[in-house]
C-alpha positions as CSV (number, residue, x, y, z in Angstrom):
1,X,67.2,89.5,73.6
2,X,69.7,89.8,76.4
3,X,71.0,86.6,78.1
4,X,72.1,86.8,81.7
5,X,75.5,85.2,82.3
6,X,76.0,83.4,85.6
7,X,78.5,85.3,87.8
8,X,80.9,82.3,88.1
9,X,81.0,82.0,84.3
10,X,81.5,85.8,83.9
11,X,84.4,85.7,86.4
12,X,86.0,82.8,84.6
13,X,85.5,84.5,81.3
14,X,87.2,87.7,82.6
15,X,90.1,85.7,83.9
16,X,90.5,84.1,80.5
17,X,90.4,87.6,78.9
18,X,93.2,88.8,81.2
19,X,95.4,85.8,80.6
20,X,94.7,85.7,76.8
21,X,95.6,89.3,76.4
22,X,98.9,88.8,78.1
23,X,99.8,85.7,76.2
24,X,99.0,87.2,72.8
25,X,96.1,84.9,72.1
26,X,93.4,87.6,71.8
27,X,93.1,90.3,69.2
28,X,89.4,90.6,68.9
29,X,86.3,90.2,71.2
30,X,85.4,86.7,72.2
31,X,83.0,84.8,69.9
32,X,82.6,81.9,72.2
33,X,79.0,80.5,72.4
34,X,79.3,80.4,76.2
35,X,79.8,84.2,76.2
36,X,77.3,84.9,73.5
37,X,76.1,88.5,73.7
38,X,79.0,89.4,76.1
39,X,82.0,90.6,74.1
40,X,85.0,90.4,76.5
41,X,87.6,93.0,75.7
42,X,91.1,92.2,77.0
43,X,91.6,94.5,80.0
44,X,95.4,94.8,79.4
45,X,96.9,96.1,76.1
46,X,100.1,94.0,76.4
47,X,101.5,95.4,73.1
48,X,101.0,99.0,74.1
49,X,102.6,98.4,77.5
50,X,105.5,96.4,76.0
51,X,104.6,93.3,77.9
52,X,105.7,89.8,77.0
53,X,104.7,86.7,78.9
54,X,102.3,86.4,81.8
55,X,104.4,85.4,84.9
56,X,101.7,85.2,87.6
57,X,98.1,86.3,88.4
58,X,95.3,86.0,90.9
59,X,91.7,87.0,90.9
60,X,89.4,87.6,93.9
61,X,85.6,88.1,93.6
62,X,83.6,90.0,96.1
63,X,80.0,90.2,94.9
64,X,80.1,91.9,91.5
65,X,83.5,93.4,92.2
66,X,86.3,91.4,90.8
67,X,89.9,92.3,91.8
68,X,92.9,91.0,89.9
69,X,96.6,91.3,90.2
70,X,99.0,90.2,87.5
71,X,102.7,90.2,86.7
72,X,104.1,90.1,83.2
73,X,107.6,90.2,81.7
74,X,108.4,93.8,80.6
75,X,111.2,95.2,78.5
76,X,113.4,95.2,81.6
77,X,113.6,91.5,82.4
78,X,114.8,92.2,85.9
79,X,111.7,94.3,86.7
80,X,108.3,92.7,85.8
81,X,105.2,94.8,85.2
82,X,102.9,94.2,88.2
83,X,99.4,95.7,88.1
84,X,96.1,95.8,89.9
85,X,92.8,95.7,87.9
86,X,89.2,96.0,89.1
87,X,85.9,95.3,87.6
88,X,82.6,96.6,89.1
89,X,80.3,94.5,86.9
90,X,81.5,90.9,87.4
91,X,84.3,91.1,84.9
92,X,82.6,92.5,81.8
93,X,84.5,95.8,82.0
94,X,87.8,96.6,83.7
95,X,89.6,99.7,84.9
96,X,92.9,100.6,83.4
97,X,95.7,98.6,85.1
98,X,97.3,100.4,88.0
99,X,101.0,99.6,88.1
100,X,102.2,98.6,91.6
101,X,105.6,97.2,90.8
102,X,107.4,100.3,92.1
103,X,106.8,98.9,95.6
104,X,108.8,95.8,94.8
105,X,111.9,95.8,97.1
106,X,113.6,92.8,95.4
107,X,113.3,90.5,92.4
108,X,109.9,88.7,92.1
109,X,110.0,85.0,92.7
110,X,106.3,84.4,92.3
111,X,105.4,82.5,89.1
112,X,102.6,80.4,87.8
113,X,102.0,77.7,90.4
114,X,103.4,80.0,93.1
115,X,101.3,83.0,92.2
116,X,100.8,86.5,93.5
117,X,97.7,86.6,95.8
118,X,95.0,89.2,96.3
119,X,92.1,89.5,98.7
120,X,89.5,92.3,99.3
121,X,87.2,93.5,102.0
122,X,85.2,96.5,100.8
123,X,87.8,99.0,99.6
124,X,90.6,97.4,101.6
125,X,92.9,95.3,99.5
126,X,95.9,93.1,100.3
127,X,98.4,91.7,97.8
128,X,101.1,89.2,98.7
129,X,103.9,87.7,96.6
130,X,107.2,85.9,97.0
131,X,110.5,87.8,96.6
132,X,113.7,86.2,95.5
133,X,116.0,85.2,98.3
134,X,119.6,84.0,98.6
135,X,118.8,80.6,97.1
136,X,117.1,80.1,93.8
137,X,113.3,79.6,94.1
138,X,113.3,80.6,97.7
139,X,112.6,83.9,99.5
140,X,110.3,85.8,101.8
141,X,106.8,87.1,101.2
142,X,106.1,90.8,100.7
143,X,102.8,92.6,101.0
144,X,101.1,95.7,99.7
145,X,97.8,97.1,100.9
146,X,95.3,99.7,99.7
147,X,92.6,101.4,101.8
148,X,91.0,103.2,98.9
149,X,90.0,100.5,96.4
150,X,93.4,100.2,94.8
151,X,94.0,103.9,93.9
152,X,97.0,104.2,96.3
153,X,99.2,101.4,97.6
154,X,101.5,101.1,100.7
155,X,104.1,98.6,101.6
156,X,102.9,96.2,104.3
157,X,104.8,94.6,107.1
158,X,106.6,91.2,106.4
159,X,104.0,88.5,107.2
160,X,106.6,86.1,108.7
161,X,109.5,86.3,111.2
162,X,111.8,84.4,108.8
163,X,113.3,85.5,105.5
164,X,114.3,82.0,104.4
165,X,111.4,80.6,102.3
166,X,107.7,81.5,102.3
167,X,106.2,80.1,99.1
168,X,102.9,78.9,97.7
169,X,100.9,81.5,99.6
170,X,97.1,81.7,99.7
171,X,95.2,84.8,100.8
172,X,91.5,85.4,101.8
173,X,89.4,87.9,103.6
174,X,86.6,86.8,106.0
175,X,83.2,88.2,106.6
176,X,84.5,90.4,109.4
177,X,87.1,92.0,107.1
178,X,90.1,90.2,108.5
179,X,92.7,89.0,106.1
180,X,94.2,85.5,106.4
181,X,97.5,84.6,104.7
182,X,99.0,81.1,104.8
183,X,102.1,79.7,103.1
184,X,104.6,76.9,103.0
185,X,107.9,77.3,104.9
């Protein structure tokens, strides 16, 4: 007998699988009674990619499509591994991570609590994160966008007129496909 998992629980479970795989907490499919009948495989093989700790992540659900962006410490501590992941079935299965860190023009300042952000409207995706500035913990936001569902990425325009401090961003897409980015100055 197959049990239907509520979408919000499935999204939450998939977020846990991403986070657990990057923190070394998962080595086998989930045996949680909440996820009974739905084995969640970690979507990122942290060991194979040489990743250490999870630095930052965000998840954006659009129907059964779940978009995720994550950053983790890599062997090169000055250049974190930043990747985009997508699930078409509510988080049960994920595509292989697509590395997008090569678009990073400066050191990443975004961390847990001041996380990377992702939003989607159809196949259009927008990612935002804080770069390191002149002062520790401060810096401008940078953006990347994709028009083809995350296969190819382009550097976006700086969202603000200032390069001083743009932290604790939040990003969403509305029903008309417009993206909205807010942050603290």
